[in-house]
A tleap script that builds the chain and sets N, CA, C and O, in Angstrom:
source leaprc.protein.ff14SB
mol = sequence {
  NMET THR ARG SER GLY GLY GLY VAL GLN VAL
  GLU LEU GLY ILE ASP GLY PHE ASP PHE ARG
  GLU ARG ARG THR PHE ASP ALA VAL VAL ALA
  GLU MET GLY THR ALA PRO VAL THR GLU LEU
  TYR ASP GLU LEU VAL ALA ALA SER THR ASN
  HIE GLY ALA VAL ASP LEU ALA ALA LEU LEU
  ALA GLY ARG PRO GLN ASP VAL VAL ARG ASN
  GLU ALA GLY SER PHE ARG LEU TYR ARG VAL
  GLY ASP ALA VAL SER SER ARG ASN VAL HIE
  ALA ALA ILE LEU ASP ALA ALA ARG LEU CYS
  ARG ALA CVAL
}
set mol.1.N position { 35.128 6.806 -119.519 }
set mol.1.CA position { 34.160 5.944 -120.157 }
set mol.1.C position { 32.782 6.292 -119.603 }
set mol.1.O position { 32.580 6.382 -118.392 }
set mol.2.N position { 31.854 6.483 -120.515 }
set mol.2.CA position { 30.473 6.763 -120.112 }
set mol.2.C position { 29.524 5.946 -120.982 }
set mol.2.O position { 29.790 5.697 -122.158 }
set mol.3.N position { 28.431 5.543 -120.387 }
set mol.3.CA position { 27.411 4.807 -121.141 }
set mol.3.C position { 26.484 5.825 -121.815 }
set mol.3.O position { 26.111 6.843 -121.233 }
set mol.4.N position { 26.136 5.513 -123.044 }
set mol.4.CA position { 25.185 6.363 -123.754 }
set mol.4.C position { 24.167 5.449 -124.426 }
set mol.4.O position { 24.313 4.226 -124.406 }
set mol.5.N position { 23.154 6.034 -125.008 }
set mol.5.CA position { 22.115 5.236 -125.649 }
set mol.5.C position { 22.649 4.332 -126.742 }
set mol.5.O position { 22.084 3.265 -126.985 }
set mol.6.N position { 23.714 4.726 -127.401 }
set mol.6.CA position { 24.269 3.958 -128.510 }
set mol.6.C position { 25.403 3.038 -128.116 }
set mol.6.O position { 26.005 2.417 -128.992 }
set mol.7.N position { 25.722 2.920 -126.832 }
set mol.7.CA position { 26.820 2.050 -126.412 }
set mol.7.C position { 27.655 2.672 -125.315 }
set mol.7.O position { 27.137 3.314 -124.401 }
set mol.8.N position { 28.930 2.476 -125.418 }
set mol.8.CA position { 29.874 2.974 -124.421 }
set mol.8.C position { 30.799 3.977 -125.099 }
set mol.8.O position { 31.469 3.652 -126.079 }
set mol.9.N position { 30.829 5.193 -124.572 }
set mol.9.CA position { 31.702 6.214 -125.140 }
set mol.9.C position { 33.008 6.222 -124.351 }
set mol.9.O position { 33.002 6.309 -123.123 }
set mol.10.N position { 34.128 6.130 -125.071 }
set mol.10.CA position { 35.446 6.095 -124.428 }
set mol.10.C position { 36.370 7.111 -125.078 }
set mol.10.O position { 36.176 7.516 -126.224 }
set mol.11.N position { 37.367 7.506 -124.325 }
set mol.11.CA position { 38.422 8.349 -124.879 }
set mol.11.C position { 39.639 7.476 -125.102 }
set mol.11.O position { 40.174 6.889 -124.162 }
set mol.12.N position { 40.075 7.393 -126.350 }
set mol.12.CA position { 41.248 6.618 -126.707 }
set mol.12.C position { 42.457 7.527 -126.692 }
set mol.12.O position { 42.354 8.714 -127.002 }
set mol.13.N position { 43.609 6.972 -126.330 }
set mol.13.CA position { 44.835 7.750 -126.322 }
set mol.13.C position { 46.043 6.845 -126.292 }
set mol.13.O position { 45.927 5.630 -126.134 }
set mol.14.N position { 47.191 7.448 -126.445 }
set mol.14.CA position { 48.455 6.725 -126.401 }
set mol.14.C position { 49.332 7.407 -125.371 }
set mol.14.O position { 49.572 8.611 -125.452 }
set mol.15.N position { 49.813 6.637 -124.395 }
set mol.15.CA position { 50.681 7.204 -123.365 }
set mol.15.C position { 51.896 7.863 -123.998 }
set mol.15.O position { 52.531 7.293 -124.886 }
set mol.16.N position { 52.213 9.056 -123.541 }
set mol.16.CA position { 53.376 9.772 -124.037 }
set mol.16.C position { 53.132 10.584 -125.299 }
set mol.16.O position { 54.047 11.247 -125.787 }
set mol.17.N position { 51.930 10.547 -125.833 }
set mol.17.CA position { 51.610 11.303 -127.040 }
set mol.17.C position { 50.365 12.153 -126.780 }
set mol.17.O position { 49.595 11.873 -125.861 }
set mol.18.N position { 50.177 13.178 -127.585 }
set mol.18.CA position { 49.033 14.065 -127.417 }
set mol.18.C position { 47.758 13.515 -128.049 }
set mol.18.O position { 46.703 14.138 -127.924 }
set mol.19.N position { 47.822 12.382 -128.715 }
set mol.19.CA position { 46.669 11.807 -129.399 }
set mol.19.C position { 45.552 11.483 -128.410 }
set mol.19.O position { 45.770 10.781 -127.422 }
set mol.20.N position { 44.363 11.997 -128.683 }
set mol.20.CA position { 43.152 11.682 -127.921 }
set mol.20.C position { 41.989 11.678 -128.907 }
set mol.20.O position { 41.907 12.532 -129.790 }
set mol.21.N position { 41.090 10.705 -128.746 }
set mol.21.CA position { 39.933 10.610 -129.633 }
set mol.21.C position { 38.781 9.970 -128.855 }
set mol.21.O position { 38.971 8.957 -128.182 }
set mol.22.N position { 37.599 10.557 -128.948 }
set mol.22.CA position { 36.416 9.988 -128.284 }
set mol.22.C position { 35.611 9.214 -129.325 }
set mol.22.O position { 35.315 9.718 -130.408 }
set mol.23.N position { 35.259 7.957 -128.964 }
set mol.23.CA position { 34.479 7.125 -129.877 }
set mol.23.C position { 33.465 6.324 -129.077 }
set mol.23.O position { 33.616 6.140 -127.870 }
set mol.24.N position { 32.434 5.852 -129.758 }
set mol.24.CA position { 31.399 5.040 -129.125 }
set mol.24.C position { 31.466 3.619 -129.681 }
set mol.24.O position { 31.567 3.411 -130.890 }
set mol.25.N position { 31.408 2.645 -128.766 }
set mol.25.CA position { 31.473 1.225 -129.130 }
set mol.25.C position { 30.330 0.473 -128.469 }
set mol.25.O position { 29.717 0.958 -127.518 }
set mol.26.N position { 30.050 -0.724 -128.987 }
set mol.26.CA position { 29.044 -1.601 -128.376 }
set mol.26.C position { 29.541 -2.150 -127.040 }
set mol.26.O position { 28.765 -2.292 -126.094 }
set mol.27.N position { 30.829 -2.454 -126.967 }
set mol.27.CA position { 31.430 -3.012 -125.753 }
set mol.27.C position { 32.898 -2.613 -125.705 }
set mol.27.O position { 33.495 -2.284 -126.730 }
set mol.28.N position { 33.472 -2.644 -124.512 }
set mol.28.CA position { 34.882 -2.302 -124.326 }
set mol.28.C position { 35.540 -3.404 -123.507 }
set mol.28.O position { 35.018 -3.816 -122.471 }
set mol.29.N position { 36.683 -3.875 -123.976 }
set mol.29.CA position { 37.486 -4.834 -123.229 }
set mol.29.C position { 38.808 -4.149 -122.944 }
set mol.29.O position { 39.488 -3.701 -123.867 }
set mol.30.N position { 39.179 -4.064 -121.674 }
set mol.30.CA position { 40.414 -3.376 -121.298 }
set mol.30.C position { 41.431 -4.371 -120.765 }
set mol.30.O position { 41.095 -5.235 -119.955 }
set mol.31.N position { 42.677 -4.252 -121.221 }
set mol.31.CA position { 43.776 -5.056 -120.720 }
set mol.31.C position { 44.651 -4.115 -119.919 }
set mol.31.O position { 45.213 -3.169 -120.472 }
set mol.32.N position { 44.773 -4.357 -118.639 }
set mol.32.CA position { 45.454 -3.424 -117.749 }
set mol.32.C position { 46.897 -3.782 -117.447 }
set mol.32.O position { 47.619 -2.959 -116.884 }
set mol.33.N position { 47.341 -4.976 -117.799 }
set mol.33.CA position { 48.699 -5.380 -117.486 }
set mol.33.C position { 48.812 -5.870 -116.055 }
set mol.33.O position { 47.870 -5.781 -115.268 }
set mol.34.N position { 49.960 -6.377 -115.747 }
set mol.34.CA position { 50.197 -6.924 -114.415 }
set mol.34.C position { 51.561 -6.490 -113.918 }
set mol.34.O position { 52.406 -6.045 -114.695 }
set mol.35.N position { 51.766 -6.622 -112.640 }
set mol.35.CA position { 53.091 -6.379 -112.068 }
set mol.35.C position { 53.887 -7.670 -112.194 }
set mol.35.O position { 53.327 -8.754 -112.033 }
set mol.36.N position { 55.182 -7.575 -112.478 }
set mol.36.CA position { 55.980 -8.795 -112.605 }
set mol.36.C position { 56.037 -9.564 -111.293 }
set mol.36.O position { 56.072 -8.974 -110.213 }
set mol.37.N position { 56.047 -10.885 -111.400 }
set mol.37.CA position { 56.190 -11.747 -110.238 }
set mol.37.C position { 57.676 -12.071 -110.118 }
set mol.37.O position { 58.214 -12.825 -110.930 }
set mol.38.N position { 58.332 -11.515 -109.123 }
set mol.38.CA position { 59.786 -11.632 -109.031 }
set mol.38.C position { 60.276 -12.494 -107.878 }
set mol.38.O position { 61.485 -12.621 -107.686 }
set mol.39.N position { 59.369 -13.091 -107.104 }
set mol.39.CA position { 59.782 -13.826 -105.907 }
set mol.39.C position { 60.772 -14.941 -106.215 }
set mol.39.O position { 61.789 -15.058 -105.532 }
set mol.40.N position { 60.499 -15.770 -107.234 }
set mol.40.CA position { 61.398 -16.872 -107.569 }
set mol.40.C position { 62.745 -16.344 -108.047 }
set mol.40.O position { 63.792 -16.840 -107.629 }
set mol.41.N position { 62.722 -15.352 -108.911 }
set mol.41.CA position { 63.969 -14.736 -109.383 }
set mol.41.C position { 64.769 -14.210 -108.197 }
set mol.41.O position { 65.971 -14.457 -108.106 }
set mol.42.N position { 64.124 -13.494 -107.299 }
set mol.42.CA position { 64.802 -12.927 -106.139 }
set mol.42.C position { 65.442 -14.009 -105.271 }
set mol.42.O position { 66.518 -13.795 -104.713 }
set mol.43.N position { 64.788 -15.173 -105.151 }
set mol.43.CA position { 65.345 -16.276 -104.366 }
set mol.43.C position { 66.548 -16.909 -105.055 }
set mol.43.O position { 67.472 -17.362 -104.379 }
set mol.44.N position { 66.556 -16.948 -106.381 }
set mol.44.CA position { 67.605 -17.637 -107.125 }
set mol.44.C position { 68.810 -16.777 -107.478 }
set mol.44.O position { 69.891 -17.315 -107.715 }
set mol.45.N position { 68.657 -15.471 -107.520 }
set mol.45.CA position { 69.705 -14.596 -108.054 }
set mol.45.C position { 71.041 -14.747 -107.321 }
set mol.45.O position { 72.088 -14.715 -107.969 }
set mol.46.N position { 71.042 -14.908 -106.018 }
set mol.46.CA position { 72.306 -15.008 -105.270 }
set mol.46.C position { 73.078 -16.276 -105.594 }
set mol.46.O position { 74.299 -16.301 -105.441 }
set mol.47.N position { 72.401 -17.331 -106.039 }
set mol.47.CA position { 73.070 -18.598 -106.345 }
set mol.47.C position { 73.496 -18.705 -107.809 }
set mol.47.O position { 74.097 -19.704 -108.204 }
set mol.48.N position { 73.191 -17.693 -108.612 }
set mol.48.CA position { 73.521 -17.747 -110.036 }
set mol.48.C position { 74.923 -17.206 -110.289 }
set mol.48.O position { 75.427 -16.392 -109.514 }
set mol.49.N position { 75.554 -17.656 -111.371 }
set mol.49.CA position { 76.898 -17.186 -111.705 }
set mol.49.C position { 76.895 -15.734 -112.164 }
set mol.49.O position { 77.867 -15.014 -111.937 }
set mol.50.N position { 75.830 -15.301 -112.798 }
set mol.50.CA position { 75.783 -13.951 -113.356 }
set mol.50.C position { 74.994 -12.958 -112.513 }
set mol.50.O position { 74.874 -11.789 -112.879 }
set mol.51.N position { 74.455 -13.421 -111.382 }
set mol.51.CA position { 73.588 -12.574 -110.536 }
set mol.51.C position { 72.493 -11.906 -111.358 }
set mol.51.O position { 72.068 -10.792 -111.052 }
set mol.52.N position { 72.038 -12.596 -112.408 }
set mol.52.CA position { 70.951 -12.097 -113.234 }
set mol.52.C position { 71.350 -11.058 -114.270 }
set mol.52.O position { 70.499 -10.541 -114.994 }
set mol.53.N position { 72.639 -10.749 -114.344 }
set mol.53.CA position { 73.106 -9.699 -115.269 }
set mol.53.C position { 73.113 -10.196 -116.713 }
set mol.53.O position { 73.355 -11.374 -116.973 }
set mol.54.N position { 72.846 -9.288 -117.642 }
set mol.54.CA position { 72.882 -9.565 -119.076 }
set mol.54.C position { 73.902 -8.645 -119.712 }
set mol.54.O position { 73.886 -7.437 -119.472 }
set mol.55.N position { 74.791 -9.201 -120.521 }
set mol.55.CA position { 75.734 -8.398 -121.300 }
set mol.55.C position { 74.991 -7.955 -122.557 }
set mol.55.O position { 74.866 -8.721 -123.512 }
set mol.56.N position { 74.500 -6.718 -122.554 }
set mol.56.CA position { 73.670 -6.239 -123.664 }
set mol.56.C position { 74.419 -6.198 -124.986 }
set mol.56.O position { 73.835 -6.492 -126.029 }
set mol.57.N position { 75.695 -5.843 -124.967 }
set mol.57.CA position { 76.477 -5.808 -126.204 }
set mol.57.C position { 76.568 -7.206 -126.809 }
set mol.57.O position { 76.408 -7.368 -128.018 }
set mol.58.N position { 76.824 -8.216 -125.977 }
set mol.58.CA position { 76.886 -9.595 -126.468 }
set mol.58.C position { 75.507 -10.043 -126.958 }
set mol.58.O position { 75.402 -10.719 -127.981 }
set mol.59.N position { 74.463 -9.673 -126.238 }
set mol.59.CA position { 73.106 -10.034 -126.632 }
set mol.59.C position { 72.782 -9.493 -128.019 }
set mol.59.O position { 72.281 -10.222 -128.876 }
set mol.60.N position { 73.070 -8.215 -128.234 }
set mol.60.CA position { 72.768 -7.585 -129.524 }
set mol.60.C position { 73.631 -8.126 -130.654 }
set mol.60.O position { 73.205 -8.148 -131.809 }
set mol.61.N position { 74.865 -8.569 -130.320 }
set mol.61.CA position { 75.768 -9.102 -131.339 }
set mol.61.C position { 75.561 -10.597 -131.571 }
set mol.61.O position { 76.197 -11.176 -132.452 }
set mol.62.N position { 74.675 -11.234 -130.787 }
set mol.62.CA position { 74.423 -12.660 -130.943 }
set mol.62.C position { 75.520 -13.527 -130.350 }
set mol.62.O position { 75.649 -14.697 -130.711 }
set mol.63.N position { 76.313 -12.963 -129.440 }
set mol.63.CA position { 77.386 -13.720 -128.786 }
set mol.63.C position { 76.873 -14.325 -127.488 }
set mol.63.O position { 75.895 -13.841 -126.920 }
set mol.64.N position { 77.533 -15.389 -127.014 }
set mol.64.CA position { 77.130 -16.006 -125.740 }
set mol.64.C position { 77.277 -15.041 -124.568 }
set mol.64.O position { 78.114 -14.139 -124.583 }
set mol.65.N position { 76.462 -15.249 -123.578 }
set mol.65.CA position { 76.531 -14.467 -122.345 }
set mol.65.C position { 77.645 -15.060 -121.478 }
set mol.65.O position { 77.619 -16.251 -121.169 }
set mol.66.N position { 78.611 -14.245 -121.089 }
set mol.66.CA position { 79.706 -14.770 -120.272 }
set mol.66.C position { 79.963 -13.934 -119.018 }
set mol.66.O position { 81.064 -13.961 -118.467 }
set mol.67.N position { 78.968 -13.205 -118.574 }
set mol.67.CA position { 79.082 -12.402 -117.352 }
set mol.67.C position { 79.213 -13.351 -116.162 }
set mol.67.O position { 78.389 -14.246 -115.976 }
set mol.68.N position { 80.262 -13.143 -115.354 }
set mol.68.CA position { 80.434 -13.923 -114.127 }
set mol.68.C position { 80.624 -12.935 -112.986 }
set mol.68.O position { 81.612 -12.202 -112.942 }
set mol.69.N position { 79.672 -12.925 -112.071 }
set mol.69.CA position { 79.750 -12.062 -110.894 }
set mol.69.C position { 79.797 -12.884 -109.612 }
set mol.69.O position { 79.935 -12.347 -108.513 }
set mol.70.N position { 79.678 -14.209 -109.779 }
set mol.70.CA position { 79.669 -15.101 -108.623 }
set mol.70.C position { 80.299 -16.427 -109.052 }
set mol.70.O position { 79.621 -17.279 -109.626 }
set mol.71.N position { 81.588 -16.603 -108.776 }
set mol.71.CA position { 82.307 -17.822 -109.175 }
set mol.71.C position { 81.702 -19.072 -108.550 }
set mol.71.O position { 81.808 -20.158 -109.120 }
set mol.72.N position { 81.074 -18.936 -107.395 }
set mol.72.CA position { 80.502 -20.087 -106.697 }
set mol.72.C position { 79.117 -20.469 -107.227 }
set mol.72.O position { 78.548 -21.476 -106.803 }
set mol.73.N position { 78.582 -19.684 -108.135 }
set mol.73.CA position { 77.242 -19.966 -108.669 }
set mol.73.C position { 77.217 -21.258 -109.460 }
set mol.73.O position { 78.248 -21.721 -109.947 }
set mol.74.N position { 76.034 -21.833 -109.585 }
set mol.74.CA position { 75.923 -23.113 -110.287 }
set mol.74.C position { 75.033 -23.053 -111.531 }
set mol.74.O position { 74.817 -24.079 -112.175 }
set mol.75.N position { 74.514 -21.877 -111.879 }
set mol.75.CA position { 73.663 -21.737 -113.058 }
set mol.75.C position { 73.603 -20.266 -113.449 }
set mol.75.O position { 73.941 -19.382 -112.662 }
set mol.76.N position { 73.166 -20.024 -114.684 }
set mol.76.CA position { 72.934 -18.657 -115.153 }
set mol.76.C position { 71.447 -18.352 -114.995 }
set mol.76.O position { 70.606 -19.239 -115.142 }
set mol.77.N position { 71.136 -17.117 -114.701 }
set mol.77.CA position { 69.750 -16.728 -114.450 }
set mol.77.C position { 69.415 -15.486 -115.256 }
set mol.77.O position { 70.145 -14.495 -115.220 }
set mol.78.N position { 68.301 -15.543 -115.987 }
set mol.78.CA position { 67.850 -14.409 -116.783 }
set mol.78.C position { 66.355 -14.232 -116.579 }
set mol.78.O position { 65.622 -15.207 -116.412 }
set mol.79.N position { 65.912 -12.993 -116.593 }
set mol.79.CA position { 64.473 -12.696 -116.531 }
set mol.79.C position { 63.996 -12.413 -117.944 }
set mol.79.O position { 64.647 -11.689 -118.697 }
set mol.80.N position { 62.850 -12.990 -118.301 }
set mol.80.CA position { 62.256 -12.763 -119.621 }
set mol.80.C position { 60.764 -12.527 -119.464 }
set mol.80.O position { 60.168 -12.883 -118.448 }
set mol.81.N position { 60.179 -11.928 -120.469 }
set mol.81.CA position { 58.725 -11.761 -120.515 }
set mol.81.C position { 58.162 -11.004 -119.337 }
set mol.81.O position { 58.684 -9.956 -118.957 }
set mol.82.N position { 57.089 -11.533 -118.752 }
set mol.82.CA position { 56.402 -10.867 -117.650 }
set mol.82.C position { 57.214 -10.821 -116.371 }
set mol.82.O position { 56.844 -10.107 -115.439 }
set mol.83.N position { 58.306 -11.560 -116.300 }
set mol.83.CA position { 59.176 -11.457 -115.117 }
set mol.83.C position { 59.915 -10.123 -115.126 }
set mol.83.O position { 60.438 -9.698 -114.096 }
set mol.84.N position { 59.962 -9.463 -116.273 }
set mol.84.CA position { 60.613 -8.156 -116.404 }
set mol.84.C position { 59.595 -7.038 -116.229 }
set mol.84.O position { 59.775 -6.154 -115.392 }
set mol.85.N position { 58.537 -7.078 -117.012 }
set mol.85.CA position { 57.463 -6.096 -116.946 }
set mol.85.C position { 56.242 -6.692 -117.627 }
set mol.85.O position { 56.320 -7.771 -118.214 }
set mol.86.N position { 55.137 -6.007 -117.553 }
set mol.86.CA position { 53.910 -6.521 -118.144 }
set mol.86.C position { 54.037 -6.524 -119.663 }
set mol.86.O position { 53.981 -5.479 -120.312 }
set mol.87.N position { 54.210 -7.718 -120.208 }
set mol.87.CA position { 54.340 -7.873 -121.657 }
set mol.87.C position { 53.620 -9.145 -122.072 }
set mol.87.O position { 53.117 -9.885 -121.227 }
set mol.88.N position { 53.570 -9.394 -123.354 }
set mol.88.CA position { 52.855 -10.565 -123.842 }
set mol.88.C position { 53.787 -11.762 -124.023 }
set mol.88.O position { 55.000 -11.651 -123.848 }
set mol.89.N position { 53.204 -12.903 -124.376 }
set mol.89.CA position { 53.969 -14.135 -124.550 }
set mol.89.C position { 54.996 -13.972 -125.663 }
set mol.89.O position { 56.110 -14.484 -125.554 }
set mol.90.N position { 54.641 -13.275 -126.718 }
set mol.90.CA position { 55.561 -13.067 -127.836 }
set mol.90.C position { 56.847 -12.393 -127.366 }
set mol.90.O position { 57.934 -12.771 -127.803 }
set mol.91.N position { 56.742 -11.411 -126.492 }
set mol.91.CA position { 57.930 -10.733 -125.969 }
set mol.91.C position { 58.807 -11.700 -125.180 }
set mol.91.O position { 60.033 -11.645 -125.284 }
set mol.92.N position { 58.200 -12.580 -124.396 }
set mol.92.CA position { 58.963 -13.563 -123.627 }
set mol.92.C position { 59.707 -14.519 -124.554 }
set mol.92.O position { 60.866 -14.853 -124.309 }
set mol.93.N position { 59.039 -14.954 -125.615 }
set mol.93.CA position { 59.674 -15.861 -126.568 }
set mol.93.C position { 60.848 -15.170 -127.242 }
set mol.93.O position { 61.903 -15.781 -127.412 }
set mol.94.N position { 60.690 -13.913 -127.628 }
set mol.94.CA position { 61.794 -13.183 -128.252 }
set mol.94.C position { 62.956 -12.996 -127.287 }
set mol.94.O position { 64.113 -13.151 -127.676 }
set mol.95.N position { 62.661 -12.663 -126.026 }
set mol.95.CA position { 63.726 -12.534 -125.020 }
set mol.95.C position { 64.522 -13.822 -124.914 }
set mol.95.O position { 65.752 -13.806 -124.977 }
set mol.96.N position { 63.823 -14.936 -124.754 }
set mol.96.CA position { 64.484 -16.226 -124.597 }
set mol.96.C position { 65.260 -16.614 -125.858 }
set mol.96.O position { 66.362 -17.153 -125.765 }
set mol.97.N position { 64.692 -16.345 -127.026 }
set mol.97.CA position { 65.378 -16.681 -128.275 }
set mol.97.C position { 66.674 -15.903 -128.413 }
set mol.97.O position { 67.682 -16.460 -128.847 }
set mol.98.N position { 66.667 -14.634 -128.054 }
set mol.98.CA position { 67.883 -13.823 -128.128 }
set mol.98.C position { 68.967 -14.363 -127.199 }
set mol.98.O position { 70.139 -14.431 -127.570 }
set mol.99.N position { 68.566 -14.743 -125.997 }
set mol.99.CA position { 69.529 -15.268 -125.029 }
set mol.99.C position { 70.062 -16.638 -125.434 }
set mol.99.O position { 71.246 -16.919 -125.245 }
set mol.100.N position { 69.209 -17.486 -125.985 }
set mol.100.CA position { 69.594 -18.864 -126.279 }
set mol.100.C position { 70.211 -19.038 -127.662 }
set mol.100.O position { 70.839 -20.064 -127.922 }
set mol.101.N position { 70.055 -18.094 -128.530 }
set mol.101.CA position { 70.552 -18.199 -129.898 }
set mol.101.C position { 72.047 -18.510 -129.945 }
set mol.101.O position { 72.500 -19.262 -130.808 }
set mol.102.N position { 72.801 -17.940 -129.030 }
set mol.102.CA position { 74.255 -18.090 -129.035 }
set mol.102.C position { 74.738 -19.305 -128.241 }
set mol.102.O position { 75.941 -19.559 -128.175 }
set mol.103.N position { 73.832 -20.041 -127.652 }
set mol.103.CA position { 74.241 -21.197 -126.840 }
set mol.103.C position { 74.709 -22.326 -127.723 }
set mol.103.O position { 75.093 -23.383 -127.223 }
savepdb mol mol.pdb
quit
């Protein structure tokens, strides 16, 4: 990014692709993403019945999650949205909807 008389010149691109394009704009707003906050998940995973595991085949088929890796657990635990990786609210809602649809 460089400033020029007509604004801010930036190089646009897409990670993993060869696409690159230089353009000039009045202003640039950058969203950099965040690292997932996993402390609460890490504290709870040992007490969960599924140890945080997801049965992907059941998830894709719309069936209930029935993974049991800890008989002594008292709840099921799943990570959604930004707890997994830097994503938006819409992704978190879709994650939760997929998991809860079969309940």
